CHARMM internal coordinates of N, CA and C (Angstrom, degrees):
IC EDIT
DIST 1 N 1 CA 1.4933
DIST 1 CA 1 C 1.5393
ANGL 1 N 1 CA 1 C 103.60
DIST 1 C 2 N 1.2995
ANGL 1 CA 1 C 2 N 114.93
DIHE 1 N 1 CA 1 C 2 N 127.44
DIST 2 N 2 CA 1.4354
ANGL 1 C 2 N 2 CA 120.70
DIHE 1 CA 1 C 2 N 2 CA 174.75
DIST 2 CA 2 C 1.5627
ANGL 2 N 2 CA 2 C 109.11
DIHE 1 C 2 N 2 CA 2 C -108.71
DIST 2 C 3 N 1.2979
ANGL 2 CA 2 C 3 N 113.47
DIHE 2 N 2 CA 2 C 3 N 132.90
DIST 3 N 3 CA 1.4733
ANGL 2 C 3 N 3 CA 120.25
DIHE 2 CA 2 C 3 N 3 CA 179.30
DIST 3 CA 3 C 1.4989
ANGL 3 N 3 CA 3 C 109.50
DIHE 2 C 3 N 3 CA 3 C -118.79
DIST 3 C 4 N 1.3006
ANGL 3 CA 3 C 4 N 117.83
DIHE 3 N 3 CA 3 C 4 N 126.51
DIST 4 N 4 CA 1.4422
ANGL 3 C 4 N 4 CA 123.84
DIHE 3 CA 3 C 4 N 4 CA 176.13
DIST 4 CA 4 C 1.5905
ANGL 4 N 4 CA 4 C 107.94
DIHE 3 C 4 N 4 CA 4 C -130.53
DIST 4 C 5 N 1.3075
ANGL 4 CA 4 C 5 N 114.45
DIHE 4 N 4 CA 4 C 5 N 158.64
DIST 5 N 5 CA 1.4681
ANGL 4 C 5 N 5 CA 119.65
DIHE 4 CA 4 C 5 N 5 CA 176.30
DIST 5 CA 5 C 1.5345
ANGL 5 N 5 CA 5 C 107.48
DIHE 4 C 5 N 5 CA 5 C -124.55
DIST 5 C 6 N 1.3280
ANGL 5 CA 5 C 6 N 116.93
DIHE 5 N 5 CA 5 C 6 N 127.83
DIST 6 N 6 CA 1.4738
ANGL 5 C 6 N 6 CA 119.98
DIHE 5 CA 5 C 6 N 6 CA 178.97
DIST 6 CA 6 C 1.5222
ANGL 6 N 6 CA 6 C 107.68
DIHE 5 C 6 N 6 CA 6 C -66.20
DIST 6 C 7 N 1.3274
ANGL 6 CA 6 C 7 N 118.22
DIHE 6 N 6 CA 6 C 7 N 120.38
DIST 7 N 7 CA 1.4963
ANGL 6 C 7 N 7 CA 120.76
DIHE 6 CA 6 C 7 N 7 CA -177.13
DIST 7 CA 7 C 1.4982
ANGL 7 N 7 CA 7 C 112.91
DIHE 6 C 7 N 7 CA 7 C -64.29
DIST 7 C 8 N 1.2850
ANGL 7 CA 7 C 8 N 119.97
DIHE 7 N 7 CA 7 C 8 N -22.82
DIST 8 N 8 CA 1.4691
ANGL 7 C 8 N 8 CA 120.88
DIHE 7 CA 7 C 8 N 8 CA -179.22
DIST 8 CA 8 C 1.5423
ANGL 8 N 8 CA 8 C 113.26
DIHE 7 C 8 N 8 CA 8 C -88.91
DIST 8 C 9 N 1.3497
ANGL 8 CA 8 C 9 N 118.90
DIHE 8 N 8 CA 8 C 9 N -39.03
DIST 9 N 9 CA 1.4427
ANGL 8 C 9 N 9 CA 121.16
DIHE 8 CA 8 C 9 N 9 CA -172.43
DIST 9 CA 9 C 1.5738
ANGL 9 N 9 CA 9 C 111.36
DIHE 8 C 9 N 9 CA 9 C -104.93
DIST 9 C 10 N 1.3868
ANGL 9 CA 9 C 10 N 116.81
DIHE 9 N 9 CA 9 C 10 N -24.31
DIST 10 N 10 CA 1.4629
ANGL 9 C 10 N 10 CA 122.27
DIHE 9 CA 9 C 10 N 10 CA -175.66
DIST 10 CA 10 C 1.4952
ANGL 10 N 10 CA 10 C 111.73
DIHE 9 C 10 N 10 CA 10 C 83.20
DIST 10 C 11 N 1.3027
ANGL 10 CA 10 C 11 N 117.16
DIHE 10 N 10 CA 10 C 11 N 4.80
DIST 11 N 11 CA 1.4660
ANGL 10 C 11 N 11 CA 122.73
DIHE 10 CA 10 C 11 N 11 CA 179.39
DIST 11 CA 11 C 1.5351
ANGL 11 N 11 CA 11 C 111.89
DIHE 10 C 11 N 11 CA 11 C -66.01
DIST 11 C 12 N 1.3361
ANGL 11 CA 11 C 12 N 115.98
DIHE 11 N 11 CA 11 C 12 N 135.20
DIST 12 N 12 CA 1.4915
ANGL 11 C 12 N 12 CA 119.49
DIHE 11 CA 11 C 12 N 12 CA 177.90
DIST 12 CA 12 C 1.4694
ANGL 12 N 12 CA 12 C 109.78
DIHE 11 C 12 N 12 CA 12 C -86.49
DIST 12 C 13 N 1.3385
ANGL 12 CA 12 C 13 N 117.37
DIHE 12 N 12 CA 12 C 13 N 140.48
DIST 13 N 13 CA 1.4781
ANGL 12 C 13 N 13 CA 122.65
DIHE 12 CA 12 C 13 N 13 CA 175.93
DIST 13 CA 13 C 1.5197
ANGL 13 N 13 CA 13 C 107.40
DIHE 12 C 13 N 13 CA 13 C -128.35
DIST 13 C 14 N 1.3256
ANGL 13 CA 13 C 14 N 112.87
DIHE 13 N 13 CA 13 C 14 N 131.99
DIST 14 N 14 CA 1.4898
ANGL 13 C 14 N 14 CA 121.22
DIHE 13 CA 13 C 14 N 14 CA -179.67
DIST 14 CA 14 C 1.4920
ANGL 14 N 14 CA 14 C 108.73
DIHE 13 C 14 N 14 CA 14 C -122.52
DIST 14 C 15 N 1.3613
ANGL 14 CA 14 C 15 N 118.95
DIHE 14 N 14 CA 14 C 15 N 134.21
DIST 15 N 15 CA 1.4260
ANGL 14 C 15 N 15 CA 122.88
DIHE 14 CA 14 C 15 N 15 CA -179.18
DIST 15 CA 15 C 1.5335
ANGL 15 N 15 CA 15 C 107.37
DIHE 14 C 15 N 15 CA 15 C -136.15
DIST 15 C 16 N 1.3494
ANGL 15 CA 15 C 16 N 116.93
DIHE 15 N 15 CA 15 C 16 N 117.74
DIST 16 N 16 CA 1.4637
ANGL 15 C 16 N 16 CA 120.38
DIHE 15 CA 15 C 16 N 16 CA -178.77
DIST 16 CA 16 C 1.5183
ANGL 16 N 16 CA 16 C 109.63
DIHE 15 C 16 N 16 CA 16 C -85.03
DIST 16 C 17 N 1.3290
ANGL 16 CA 16 C 17 N 114.06
DIHE 16 N 16 CA 16 C 17 N 161.00
DIST 17 N 17 CA 1.4725
ANGL 16 C 17 N 17 CA 121.77
DIHE 16 CA 16 C 17 N 17 CA 173.68
DIST 17 CA 17 C 1.5018
ANGL 17 N 17 CA 17 C 109.51
DIHE 16 C 17 N 17 CA 17 C -140.60
DIST 17 C 18 N 1.3371
ANGL 17 CA 17 C 18 N 115.42
DIHE 17 N 17 CA 17 C 18 N 155.38
DIST 18 N 18 CA 1.4916
ANGL 17 C 18 N 18 CA 120.14
DIHE 17 CA 17 C 18 N 18 CA -179.88
DIST 18 CA 18 C 1.5134
ANGL 18 N 18 CA 18 C 107.84
DIHE 17 C 18 N 18 CA 18 C -133.30
DIST 18 C 19 N 1.3111
ANGL 18 CA 18 C 19 N 116.44
DIHE 18 N 18 CA 18 C 19 N 149.54
DIST 19 N 19 CA 1.4466
ANGL 18 C 19 N 19 CA 121.99
DIHE 18 CA 18 C 19 N 19 CA -179.21
DIST 19 CA 19 C 1.5049
ANGL 19 N 19 CA 19 C 110.69
DIHE 18 C 19 N 19 CA 19 C -151.42
DIST 19 C 20 N 1.2977
ANGL 19 CA 19 C 20 N 118.73
DIHE 19 N 19 CA 19 C 20 N 139.06
DIST 20 N 20 CA 1.4345
ANGL 19 C 20 N 20 CA 121.69
DIHE 19 CA 19 C 20 N 20 CA 175.27
DIST 20 CA 20 C 1.5431
ANGL 20 N 20 CA 20 C 113.66
DIHE 19 C 20 N 20 CA 20 C -91.43
DIST 20 C 21 N 1.3324
ANGL 20 CA 20 C 21 N 115.50
DIHE 20 N 20 CA 20 C 21 N -19.64
DIST 21 N 21 CA 1.4940
ANGL 20 C 21 N 21 CA 117.85
DIHE 20 CA 20 C 21 N 21 CA -177.56
DIST 21 CA 21 C 1.5153
ANGL 21 N 21 CA 21 C 112.15
DIHE 20 C 21 N 21 CA 21 C -122.75
DIST 21 C 22 N 1.3367
ANGL 21 CA 21 C 22 N 119.79
DIHE 21 N 21 CA 21 C 22 N 4.36
DIST 22 N 22 CA 1.4392
ANGL 21 C 22 N 22 CA 121.30
DIHE 21 CA 21 C 22 N 22 CA 179.33
DIST 22 CA 22 C 1.5299
ANGL 22 N 22 CA 22 C 116.18
DIHE 21 C 22 N 22 CA 22 C 74.40
DIST 22 C 23 N 1.3076
ANGL 22 CA 22 C 23 N 116.36
DIHE 22 N 22 CA 22 C 23 N 1.76
DIST 23 N 23 CA 1.4525
ANGL 22 C 23 N 23 CA 121.71
DIHE 22 CA 22 C 23 N 23 CA -179.95
DIST 23 CA 23 C 1.5300
ANGL 23 N 23 CA 23 C 115.31
DIHE 22 C 23 N 23 CA 23 C -119.48
DIST 23 C 24 N 1.2898
ANGL 23 CA 23 C 24 N 116.40
DIHE 23 N 23 CA 23 C 24 N -34.63
DIST 24 N 24 CA 1.4593
ANGL 23 C 24 N 24 CA 123.62
DIHE 23 CA 23 C 24 N 24 CA -176.99
DIST 24 CA 24 C 1.5269
ANGL 24 N 24 CA 24 C 106.21
DIHE 23 C 24 N 24 CA 24 C -112.80
DIST 24 C 25 N 1.3263
ANGL 24 CA 24 C 25 N 118.50
DIHE 24 N 24 CA 24 C 25 N 120.11
DIST 25 N 25 CA 1.4732
ANGL 24 C 25 N 25 CA 122.47
DIHE 24 CA 24 C 25 N 25 CA -175.89
DIST 25 CA 25 C 1.5116
ANGL 25 N 25 CA 25 C 110.65
DIHE 24 C 25 N 25 CA 25 C -115.14
DIST 25 C 26 N 1.2805
ANGL 25 CA 25 C 26 N 115.53
DIHE 25 N 25 CA 25 C 26 N 150.30
DIST 26 N 26 CA 1.4591
ANGL 25 C 26 N 26 CA 124.56
DIHE 25 CA 25 C 26 N 26 CA 172.62
DIST 26 CA 26 C 1.5716
ANGL 26 N 26 CA 26 C 105.94
DIHE 25 C 26 N 26 CA 26 C -116.71
DIST 26 C 27 N 1.3400
ANGL 26 CA 26 C 27 N 114.37
DIHE 26 N 26 CA 26 C 27 N 118.29
DIST 27 N 27 CA 1.4456
ANGL 26 C 27 N 27 CA 119.61
DIHE 26 CA 26 C 27 N 27 CA -178.01
DIST 27 CA 27 C 1.4752
ANGL 27 N 27 CA 27 C 111.12
DIHE 26 C 27 N 27 CA 27 C -87.18
DIST 27 C 28 N 1.3808
ANGL 27 CA 27 C 28 N 117.16
DIHE 27 N 27 CA 27 C 28 N 139.67
DIST 28 N 28 CA 1.4342
ANGL 27 C 28 N 28 CA 124.03
DIHE 27 CA 27 C 28 N 28 CA 179.21
DIST 28 CA 28 C 1.4773
ANGL 28 N 28 CA 28 C 114.78
DIHE 27 C 28 N 28 CA 28 C -96.43
DIST 28 C 29 N 1.2876
ANGL 28 CA 28 C 29 N 115.86
DIHE 28 N 28 CA 28 C 29 N -166.30
DIST 29 N 29 CA 1.4414
ANGL 28 C 29 N 29 CA 122.06
DIHE 28 CA 28 C 29 N 29 CA 178.40
DIST 29 CA 29 C 1.5416
ANGL 29 N 29 CA 29 C 112.65
DIHE 28 C 29 N 29 CA 29 C -68.50
DIST 29 C 30 N 1.3467
ANGL 29 CA 29 C 30 N 115.19
DIHE 29 N 29 CA 29 C 30 N 172.67
DIST 30 N 30 CA 1.5120
ANGL 29 C 30 N 30 CA 118.87
DIHE 29 CA 29 C 30 N 30 CA -176.14
DIST 30 CA 30 C 1.5239
ANGL 30 N 30 CA 30 C 106.64
DIHE 29 C 30 N 30 CA 30 C -111.70
DIST 30 C 31 N 1.3440
ANGL 30 CA 30 C 31 N 114.11
DIHE 30 N 30 CA 30 C 31 N 137.28
DIST 31 N 31 CA 1.4526
ANGL 30 C 31 N 31 CA 124.39
DIHE 30 CA 30 C 31 N 31 CA 172.37
DIST 31 CA 31 C 1.4891
ANGL 31 N 31 CA 31 C 107.38
DIHE 30 C 31 N 31 CA 31 C -102.22
DIST 31 C 32 N 1.3216
ANGL 31 CA 31 C 32 N 116.87
DIHE 31 N 31 CA 31 C 32 N 141.57
DIST 32 N 32 CA 1.4424
ANGL 31 C 32 N 32 CA 123.01
DIHE 31 CA 31 C 32 N 32 CA -178.09
DIST 32 CA 32 C 1.4953
ANGL 32 N 32 CA 32 C 110.48
DIHE 31 C 32 N 32 CA 32 C -119.34
DIST 32 C 33 N 1.3116
ANGL 32 CA 32 C 33 N 117.25
DIHE 32 N 32 CA 32 C 33 N 135.72
DIST 33 N 33 CA 1.4797
ANGL 32 C 33 N 33 CA 122.58
DIHE 32 CA 32 C 33 N 33 CA 172.66
DIST 33 CA 33 C 1.5176
ANGL 33 N 33 CA 33 C 107.57
DIHE 32 C 33 N 33 CA 33 C -125.74
DIST 33 C 34 N 1.3618
ANGL 33 CA 33 C 34 N 116.07
DIHE 33 N 33 CA 33 C 34 N 143.21
DIST 34 N 34 CA 1.4349
ANGL 33 C 34 N 34 CA 119.99
DIHE 33 CA 33 C 34 N 34 CA -174.33
DIST 34 CA 34 C 1.5650
ANGL 34 N 34 CA 34 C 112.08
DIHE 33 C 34 N 34 CA 34 C -66.27
DIST 34 C 35 N 1.2884
ANGL 34 CA 34 C 35 N 115.49
DIHE 34 N 34 CA 34 C 35 N 157.92
DIST 35 N 35 CA 1.4709
ANGL 34 C 35 N 35 CA 121.91
DIHE 34 CA 34 C 35 N 35 CA 175.68
DIST 35 CA 35 C 1.4907
ANGL 35 N 35 CA 35 C 109.06
DIHE 34 C 35 N 35 CA 35 C -55.53
DIST 35 C 36 N 1.2688
ANGL 35 CA 35 C 36 N 117.66
DIHE 35 N 35 CA 35 C 36 N 146.07
DIST 36 N 36 CA 1.4875
ANGL 35 C 36 N 36 CA 122.62
DIHE 35 CA 35 C 36 N 36 CA 178.35
DIST 36 CA 36 C 1.5177
ANGL 36 N 36 CA 36 C 111.65
DIHE 35 C 36 N 36 CA 36 C 85.01
DIST 36 C 37 N 1.3143
ANGL 36 CA 36 C 37 N 120.46
DIHE 36 N 36 CA 36 C 37 N -1.72
DIST 37 N 37 CA 1.4589
ANGL 36 C 37 N 37 CA 123.04
DIHE 36 CA 36 C 37 N 37 CA 176.97
DIST 37 CA 37 C 1.5302
ANGL 37 N 37 CA 37 C 109.75
DIHE 36 C 37 N 37 CA 37 C -71.05
DIST 37 C 38 N 1.3219
ANGL 37 CA 37 C 38 N 117.44
DIHE 37 N 37 CA 37 C 38 N 156.47
DIST 38 N 38 CA 1.4291
ANGL 37 C 38 N 38 CA 124.74
DIHE 37 CA 37 C 38 N 38 CA 178.40
DIST 38 CA 38 C 1.5299
ANGL 38 N 38 CA 38 C 107.27
DIHE 37 C 38 N 38 CA 38 C -118.54
DIST 38 C 39 N 1.3853
ANGL 38 CA 38 C 39 N 118.57
DIHE 38 N 38 CA 38 C 39 N 79.46
DIST 39 N 39 CA 1.4034
ANGL 38 C 39 N 39 CA 121.28
DIHE 38 CA 38 C 39 N 39 CA -171.68
DIST 39 CA 39 C 1.5224
ANGL 39 N 39 CA 39 C 113.35
DIHE 38 C 39 N 39 CA 39 C -72.64
DIST 39 C 40 N 1.3366
ANGL 39 CA 39 C 40 N 118.14
DIHE 39 N 39 CA 39 C 40 N 152.51
DIST 40 N 40 CA 1.4597
ANGL 39 C 40 N 40 CA 125.80
DIHE 39 CA 39 C 40 N 40 CA 176.20
DIST 40 CA 40 C 1.5637
ANGL 40 N 40 CA 40 C 107.62
DIHE 39 C 40 N 40 CA 40 C -126.77
DIST 40 C 41 N 1.3209
ANGL 40 CA 40 C 41 N 114.15
DIHE 40 N 40 CA 40 C 41 N 162.41
DIST 41 N 41 CA 1.4773
ANGL 40 C 41 N 41 CA 121.93
DIHE 40 CA 40 C 41 N 41 CA -175.78
DIST 41 CA 41 C 1.5217
ANGL 41 N 41 CA 41 C 109.55
DIHE 40 C 41 N 41 CA 41 C -114.91
DIST 41 C 42 N 1.3085
ANGL 41 CA 41 C 42 N 117.69
DIHE 41 N 41 CA 41 C 42 N 135.44
DIST 42 N 42 CA 1.4767
ANGL 41 C 42 N 42 CA 121.74
DIHE 41 CA 41 C 42 N 42 CA 174.32
DIST 42 CA 42 C 1.4741
ANGL 42 N 42 CA 42 C 112.24
DIHE 41 C 42 N 42 CA 42 C -138.28
DIST 42 C 43 N 1.2615
ANGL 42 CA 42 C 43 N 119.29
DIHE 42 N 42 CA 42 C 43 N 161.98
DIST 43 N 43 CA 1.5103
ANGL 42 C 43 N 43 CA 123.16
DIHE 42 CA 42 C 43 N 43 CA 178.53
DIST 43 CA 43 C 1.5021
ANGL 43 N 43 CA 43 C 107.59
DIHE 42 C 43 N 43 CA 43 C -110.69
DIST 43 C 44 N 1.3428
ANGL 43 CA 43 C 44 N 116.05
DIHE 43 N 43 CA 43 C 44 N 142.04
DIST 44 N 44 CA 1.4602
ANGL 43 C 44 N 44 CA 120.76
DIHE 43 CA 43 C 44 N 44 CA 175.30
DIST 44 CA 44 C 1.5283
ANGL 44 N 44 CA 44 C 109.79
DIHE 43 C 44 N 44 CA 44 C -147.10
DIST 44 C 45 N 1.2912
ANGL 44 CA 44 C 45 N 114.72
DIHE 44 N 44 CA 44 C 45 N 149.47
DIST 45 N 45 CA 1.4874
ANGL 44 C 45 N 45 CA 120.31
DIHE 44 CA 44 C 45 N 45 CA 174.70
DIST 45 CA 45 C 1.5323
ANGL 45 N 45 CA 45 C 107.10
DIHE 44 C 45 N 45 CA 45 C -112.15
DIST 45 C 46 N 1.3046
ANGL 45 CA 45 C 46 N 118.04
DIHE 45 N 45 CA 45 C 46 N 132.48
DIST 46 N 46 CA 1.4609
ANGL 45 C 46 N 46 CA 121.74
DIHE 45 CA 45 C 46 N 46 CA 179.98
DIST 46 CA 46 C 1.5558
ANGL 46 N 46 CA 46 C 108.23
DIHE 45 C 46 N 46 CA 46 C -114.20
DIST 46 C 47 N 1.3647
ANGL 46 CA 46 C 47 N 117.77
DIHE 46 N 46 CA 46 C 47 N 34.70
DIST 47 N 47 CA 1.4737
ANGL 46 C 47 N 47 CA 123.30
DIHE 46 CA 46 C 47 N 47 CA -176.07
DIST 47 CA 47 C 1.5570
ANGL 47 N 47 CA 47 C 110.94
DIHE 46 C 47 N 47 CA 47 C -75.85
DIST 47 C 48 N 1.3138
ANGL 47 CA 47 C 48 N 118.30
DIHE 47 N 47 CA 47 C 48 N -21.93
DIST 48 N 48 CA 1.4568
ANGL 47 C 48 N 48 CA 120.10
DIHE 47 CA 47 C 48 N 48 CA 179.99
DIST 48 CA 48 C 1.5269
ANGL 48 N 48 CA 48 C 112.96
DIHE 47 C 48 N 48 CA 48 C 127.80
DIST 48 C 49 N 1.3111
ANGL 48 CA 48 C 49 N 114.10
DIHE 48 N 48 CA 48 C 49 N 170.37
DIST 49 N 49 CA 1.4631
ANGL 48 C 49 N 49 CA 120.70
DIHE 48 CA 48 C 49 N 49 CA -178.86
DIST 49 CA 49 C 1.5489
ANGL 49 N 49 CA 49 C 109.35
DIHE 48 C 49 N 49 CA 49 C -63.69
DIST 49 C 50 N 1.3533
ANGL 49 CA 49 C 50 N 114.31
DIHE 49 N 49 CA 49 C 50 N 138.78
DIST 50 N 50 CA 1.4765
ANGL 49 C 50 N 50 CA 118.04
DIHE 49 CA 49 C 50 N 50 CA 178.06
DIST 50 CA 50 C 1.4999
ANGL 50 N 50 CA 50 C 116.73
DIHE 49 C 50 N 50 CA 50 C 78.44
DIST 50 C 51 N 1.3124
ANGL 50 CA 50 C 51 N 119.01
DIHE 50 N 50 CA 50 C 51 N -1.53
DIST 51 N 51 CA 1.4768
ANGL 50 C 51 N 51 CA 122.96
DIHE 50 CA 50 C 51 N 51 CA -179.61
DIST 51 CA 51 C 1.5783
ANGL 51 N 51 CA 51 C 108.34
DIHE 50 C 51 N 51 CA 51 C -98.25
DIST 51 C 52 N 1.3122
ANGL 51 CA 51 C 52 N 114.86
DIHE 51 N 51 CA 51 C 52 N 133.51
DIST 52 N 52 CA 1.4957
ANGL 51 C 52 N 52 CA 118.86
DIHE 51 CA 51 C 52 N 52 CA 179.79
DIST 52 CA 52 C 1.5401
ANGL 52 N 52 CA 52 C 105.87
DIHE 51 C 52 N 52 CA 52 C -104.58
DIST 52 C 53 N 1.3141
ANGL 52 CA 52 C 53 N 112.98
DIHE 52 N 52 CA 52 C 53 N 132.30
DIST 53 N 53 CA 1.4602
ANGL 52 C 53 N 53 CA 118.29
DIHE 52 CA 52 C 53 N 53 CA 174.34
DIST 53 CA 53 C 1.5733
ANGL 53 N 53 CA 53 C 109.82
DIHE 52 C 53 N 53 CA 53 C -96.36
DIST 53 C 54 N 1.3000
ANGL 53 CA 53 C 54 N 114.25
DIHE 53 N 53 CA 53 C 54 N 140.70
DIST 54 N 54 CA 1.4852
ANGL 53 C 54 N 54 CA 118.87
DIHE 53 CA 53 C 54 N 54 CA 177.45
DIST 54 CA 54 C 1.4947
ANGL 54 N 54 CA 54 C 106.40
DIHE 53 C 54 N 54 CA 54 C -122.84
DIST 54 C 55 N 1.2744
ANGL 54 CA 54 C 55 N 117.11
DIHE 54 N 54 CA 54 C 55 N 131.45
DIST 55 N 55 CA 1.4419
ANGL 54 C 55 N 55 CA 123.89
DIHE 54 CA 54 C 55 N 55 CA 175.86
DIST 55 CA 55 C 1.5101
ANGL 55 N 55 CA 55 C 111.07
DIHE 54 C 55 N 55 CA 55 C -108.51
DIST 55 C 56 N 1.3240
ANGL 55 CA 55 C 56 N 117.93
DIHE 55 N 55 CA 55 C 56 N 112.54
DIST 56 N 56 CA 1.4814
ANGL 55 C 56 N 56 CA 121.52
DIHE 55 CA 55 C 56 N 56 CA -175.62
DIST 56 CA 56 C 1.5280
ANGL 56 N 56 CA 56 C 110.93
DIHE 55 C 56 N 56 CA 56 C -77.43
DIST 56 C 57 N 1.3216
ANGL 56 CA 56 C 57 N 117.25
DIHE 56 N 56 CA 56 C 57 N -28.83
DIST 57 N 57 CA 1.4479
ANGL 56 C 57 N 57 CA 116.86
DIHE 56 CA 56 C 57 N 57 CA -175.68
DIST 57 CA 57 C 1.5858
ANGL 57 N 57 CA 57 C 105.58
DIHE 56 C 57 N 57 CA 57 C -157.35
DIST 57 C 58 N 1.3225
ANGL 57 CA 57 C 58 N 116.44
DIHE 57 N 57 CA 57 C 58 N 131.22
DIST 58 N 58 CA 1.4326
ANGL 57 C 58 N 58 CA 122.28
DIHE 57 CA 57 C 58 N 58 CA 175.62
DIST 58 CA 58 C 1.4868
ANGL 58 N 58 CA 58 C 107.86
DIHE 57 C 58 N 58 CA 58 C -131.62
DIST 58 C 59 N 1.3152
ANGL 58 CA 58 C 59 N 118.48
DIHE 58 N 58 CA 58 C 59 N 129.53
DIST 59 N 59 CA 1.4623
ANGL 58 C 59 N 59 CA 124.16
DIHE 58 CA 58 C 59 N 59 CA -177.01
DIST 59 CA 59 C 1.5533
ANGL 59 N 59 CA 59 C 109.17
DIHE 58 C 59 N 59 CA 59 C -134.67
DIST 59 C 60 N 1.3006
ANGL 59 CA 59 C 60 N 117.76
DIHE 59 N 59 CA 59 C 60 N 134.35
DIST 60 N 60 CA 1.4374
ANGL 59 C 60 N 60 CA 121.95
DIHE 59 CA 59 C 60 N 60 CA 174.35
DIST 60 CA 60 C 1.5095
ANGL 60 N 60 CA 60 C 107.86
DIHE 59 C 60 N 60 CA 60 C -119.59
DIST 60 C 61 N 1.3078
ANGL 60 CA 60 C 61 N 116.59
DIHE 60 N 60 CA 60 C 61 N 136.25
DIST 61 N 61 CA 1.4809
ANGL 60 C 61 N 61 CA 120.00
DIHE 60 CA 60 C 61 N 61 CA 177.36
DIST 61 CA 61 C 1.5194
ANGL 61 N 61 CA 61 C 108.16
DIHE 60 C 61 N 61 CA 61 C -148.46
DIST 61 C 62 N 1.3350
ANGL 61 CA 61 C 62 N 114.43
DIHE 61 N 61 CA 61 C 62 N 164.83
DIST 62 N 62 CA 1.4610
ANGL 61 C 62 N 62 CA 117.23
DIHE 61 CA 61 C 62 N 62 CA 175.36
DIST 62 CA 62 C 1.4864
ANGL 62 N 62 CA 62 C 108.02
DIHE 61 C 62 N 62 CA 62 C -137.84
END
COOR INIT
IC SEED 1 N 1 CA 1 C
IC BUILD
């Protein structure tokens, strides 16, 4: 997930990425939140009903 803030408007921009090997990423669409928002981060799996997602490693940095 890439987070940037528009220096002119203060708008938050979030762009997710996915990778099968941890080296090559495919970037997705951008979500926008208005300036002054207090965003939070969460994890979700969209693999389907009855499927369990396991995350071996999660790291946040800025």
